[in-house]
Backbone as CSV, one residue per row, in Angstrom:
resi,resn,N_x,N_y,N_z,CA_x,CA_y,CA_z,C_x,C_y,C_z
1,MET,0.773,-1.231,0.029,-0.138,-0.070,-0.090,0.741,1.275,-0.240
2,ARG,0.186,2.151,-0.849,1.216,3.350,-0.575,0.282,4.870,-0.252
3,GLU,1.176,5.656,0.228,0.618,6.819,0.941,0.279,7.810,-0.037
4,TYR,-0.942,8.358,0.209,-1.287,9.396,-0.884,-1.953,10.709,-0.281
5,GLU,-2.081,11.281,-1.047,-2.993,12.942,-0.485,-4.179,13.216,-1.467
6,LEU,-5.439,13.557,-0.940,-6.486,14.018,-1.635,-6.581,14.974,-1.229
7,LEU,-6.755,15.957,-1.982,-6.784,17.663,-1.850,-8.375,17.941,-2.827
8,PHE,-9.086,18.736,-2.142,-10.113,18.738,-2.975,-10.912,20.105,-2.318
9,ILE,-11.291,21.019,-3.136,-12.192,22.071,-2.851,-13.858,21.969,-2.872
10,VAL,-14.459,22.477,-1.929,-15.953,22.219,-1.616,-16.601,23.523,-1.941
11,LYS,-17.796,23.699,-2.988,-18.254,24.927,-3.279,-18.632,25.716,-1.735
12,THR,-18.431,26.876,-1.567,-18.881,27.559,-0.533,-20.062,27.991,-0.306
13,GLU,-21.241,27.708,-1.389,-22.693,27.510,-1.084,-22.937,26.421,-0.488
14,ILE,-22.247,25.368,-0.191,-22.599,24.478,0.878,-22.636,24.535,2.078
15,PRO,-23.634,24.439,2.539,-23.577,24.415,4.304,-22.482,23.835,4.781
16,GLU,-21.922,23.966,6.198,-21.032,23.110,7.114,-21.427,21.806,7.100
17,GLU,-22.271,21.863,7.253,-23.173,20.335,7.514,-22.541,19.332,6.325
18,GLY,-22.962,20.235,5.082,-22.867,19.406,3.814,-21.409,19.264,3.602
19,THR,-20.564,20.241,3.985,-19.098,19.978,3.879,-18.724,18.376,4.567
20,GLN,-18.999,18.629,5.687,-18.698,17.361,6.828,-19.442,16.088,6.130
21,GLU,-20.572,16.256,5.394,-20.838,15.187,4.676,-19.985,14.395,4.080
22,VAL,-19.511,15.473,3.038,-18.812,15.353,1.739,-17.387,14.679,2.300
23,ILE,-16.644,15.292,3.456,-15.678,14.357,4.012,-16.010,13.237,4.466
24,ASP,-16.741,12.695,4.965,-17.499,11.662,5.662,-17.628,10.605,4.491
25,ARG,-18.438,11.223,3.078,-18.681,9.932,2.005,-17.361,9.674,1.620
26,TYR,-15.991,10.667,1.233,-15.142,10.079,0.421,-14.299,9.408,1.457
27,SER,-14.092,9.642,2.841,-13.224,9.002,3.594,-13.984,7.301,3.636
28,LYS,-15.422,7.270,3.977,-16.176,6.245,3.595,-15.544,5.317,2.490
29,VAL,-15.611,5.843,1.288,-15.148,5.366,-0.083,-13.985,4.599,0.029
30,LEU,-12.696,5.464,0.797,-11.560,5.250,0.726,-11.850,3.582,1.475
31,THR,-12.085,3.636,2.859,-12.012,2.635,3.508,-12.799,1.620,2.880
32,ASP,-13.841,1.729,2.165,-14.475,0.577,1.713,-13.830,-0.344,0.476
33,HIS,-12.816,0.366,0.145,-11.928,0.033,-1.234,-10.630,-0.081,-0.428
34,GLY,-10.513,-0.596,1.012,-9.291,-1.029,1.368,-8.008,-0.262,2.074
35,ALA,-8.509,1.245,1.885,-7.188,2.377,2.003,-7.614,2.562,3.811
36,GLU,-6.651,3.257,4.607,-6.753,3.581,5.645,-6.088,4.869,5.904
37,VAL,-7.463,5.900,6.342,-7.329,7.249,6.196,-6.536,7.619,7.546
38,THR,-5.682,8.186,7.123,-4.618,8.488,8.202,-4.681,9.916,9.006
39,ALA,-5.025,11.142,8.508,-5.394,12.084,8.461,-6.346,12.737,8.138
40,VAL,-7.128,13.837,8.271,-8.023,14.589,7.948,-7.834,16.118,8.276
41,ASP,-7.583,17.018,7.172,-7.214,18.611,7.586,-8.098,19.073,6.856
42,LYS,-9.075,19.879,7.756,-9.925,20.875,6.840,-9.162,22.343,6.732
43,TRP,-8.780,22.934,5.992,-8.039,23.934,5.825,-9.003,25.512,5.692
44,GLY,-10.363,25.240,5.588,-11.161,26.235,5.649,-11.438,26.885,4.276
45,LYS,-12.236,27.917,4.594,-12.407,28.722,3.383,-11.222,29.735,3.064
46,ARG,-10.850,29.370,1.760,-9.771,30.363,1.340,-9.929,30.776,-0.154
47,ARG,-9.333,31.662,-0.495,-9.650,32.127,-1.860,-8.979,31.301,-2.978
48,LEU,-9.360,31.227,-4.299,-9.159,30.594,-5.181,-8.151,31.224,-6.000
49,ALA,-7.280,30.547,-6.418,-6.154,31.411,-7.732,-6.915,32.231,-8.709
50,TYR,-7.799,31.473,-9.155,-8.585,32.062,-10.325,-9.933,31.966,-9.954
51,VAL,-11.030,32.355,-10.996,-12.144,32.500,-10.912,-12.538,31.027,-11.563
52,ILE,-13.497,30.263,-11.407,-13.911,29.117,-11.630,-15.106,29.076,-11.960
53,ASP,-15.721,28.568,-13.142,-16.937,28.957,-13.525,-17.915,30.257,-13.638
54,LYS,-16.859,31.023,-13.718,-17.277,32.525,-13.898,-17.843,32.764,-12.661
55,LYS,-17.902,32.476,-11.537,-18.528,33.027,-10.285,-18.314,32.464,-9.058
56,TYR,-16.975,31.359,-8.796,-16.501,31.254,-7.995,-15.106,31.729,-7.292
57,THR,-15.041,32.537,-6.395,-13.620,33.097,-6.151,-12.867,32.156,-4.781
58,ASP,-14.013,31.527,-4.071,-13.758,31.278,-2.945,-13.840,29.809,-2.623
59,GLY,-13.544,29.076,-1.869,-13.675,27.755,-1.717,-13.093,26.830,-0.378
60,VAL,-13.903,26.040,0.105,-13.345,25.434,1.183,-12.673,24.015,0.821
61,TYR,-11.287,24.350,1.368,-10.047,23.507,1.154,-10.157,21.951,2.121
62,VAL,-10.104,20.758,1.838,-10.293,19.583,2.303,-8.866,19.002,2.121
63,LEU,-7.896,18.329,2.927,-6.760,17.558,2.744,-7.319,16.391,3.299
64,ILE,-6.868,15.116,2.469,-7.074,13.765,3.470,-6.165,12.969,3.046
65,LYS,-5.053,12.204,4.183,-4.117,11.768,3.633,-4.639,10.203,4.174
66,PHE,-4.063,9.023,3.248,-4.336,8.006,3.307,-3.493,6.990,2.908
67,ASN,-3.477,5.735,3.085,-2.810,4.538,2.622,-3.678,3.431,1.941
68,GLY,-3.150,3.216,0.545,-4.265,2.670,-0.398,-3.626,2.042,-1.271
69,ASP,-4.378,1.469,-2.178,-3.907,0.991,-3.316,-4.562,1.869,-4.510
70,SER,-4.295,1.157,-5.845,-4.864,2.096,-6.942,-6.408,2.133,-7.251
71,ALA,-7.057,1.051,-6.605,-8.601,0.810,-6.903,-9.193,1.515,-5.605
72,ALA,-8.592,2.049,-4.733,-9.224,3.228,-3.712,-9.250,4.338,-4.605
73,VAL,-7.958,4.768,-5.202,-7.462,6.004,-5.735,-8.512,6.237,-7.063
74,ASN,-8.656,5.047,-7.826,-9.519,5.053,-9.120,-10.971,5.288,-8.777
75,GLU,-11.582,4.744,-7.580,-12.908,4.925,-7.332,-12.985,5.964,-6.761
76,VAL,-12.369,6.967,-5.873,-12.509,8.084,-5.200,-12.245,9.082,-6.435
77,ASP,-11.746,8.946,-7.290,-11.022,10.001,-8.469,-12.679,10.006,-9.341
78,ARG,-13.414,8.830,-9.433,-14.260,8.742,-10.369,-15.398,9.140,-10.109
79,LEU,-15.812,9.144,-8.519,-16.660,9.567,-7.722,-16.870,11.342,-7.814
80,MET,-15.503,11.139,-7.505,-15.258,13.001,-7.612,-15.646,13.973,-8.764
81,LYS,-15.230,12.961,-9.992,-15.681,13.365,-11.190,-16.973,14.526,-11.305
82,ILE,-17.848,13.438,-11.013,-19.320,13.672,-11.026,-19.943,14.136,-10.094
83,ASP,-19.207,14.677,-8.554,-19.929,15.556,-7.751,-19.832,16.574,-7.933
84,GLU,-21.455,17.313,-7.970,-21.613,18.629,-8.213,-21.386,19.623,-6.894
85,ARG,-20.890,18.669,-5.912,-20.479,19.756,-4.770,-19.042,20.383,-4.834
86,LEU,-18.105,19.591,-5.433,-16.983,19.927,-5.861,-16.641,21.062,-6.830
87,LEU,-15.737,21.668,-6.650,-14.751,22.528,-7.331,-13.658,22.076,-8.187
88,ARG,-12.936,21.287,-7.601,-11.697,20.572,-8.048,-11.231,19.564,-6.926
89,HIS,-10.420,18.827,-7.540,-9.788,17.766,-6.759,-8.423,17.203,-7.444
90,LEU,-7.798,16.632,-6.406,-6.455,16.165,-7.077,-6.011,15.368,-5.875
91,VAL,-5.494,13.775,-6.490,-4.887,13.004,-5.565,-3.595,12.791,-6.092
92,THR,-2.259,12.841,-5.284,-1.027,12.706,-5.493,-0.518,11.486,-4.357
93,ARG,0.656,11.181,-5.046,1.342,10.177,-4.451,2.216,10.434,-3.640
94,VAL,2.559,10.288,-2.231,3.482,11.044,-1.346,4.628,10.098,-1.765
95,GLY,5.794,10.706,-1.662,7.439,10.147,-1.690,7.699,9.780,-2.954
96,GLU,8.734,9.052,-3.110,9.343,8.591,-4.302,9.513,9.777,-5.458
């Protein structure tokens, strides 16, 4: 199993409870596919580097660190691509 970081940006129009629901959902997806979530770090609302979709200038940043394999990464990536609550996401492998 390799170490990964998952960074995603939730739309600011989503309430606080909705943001926590997103975090819980993707943590569960990872654990259901054999990954071990080692840390969840909510960075909070931050200004984006550029405007997204002509209206989003801020977003709620969340970082999840986990140990897993490619099956977990592929599934969470697939689900995040179709989630309307997210602006962007990025999965990176730590080390090497």
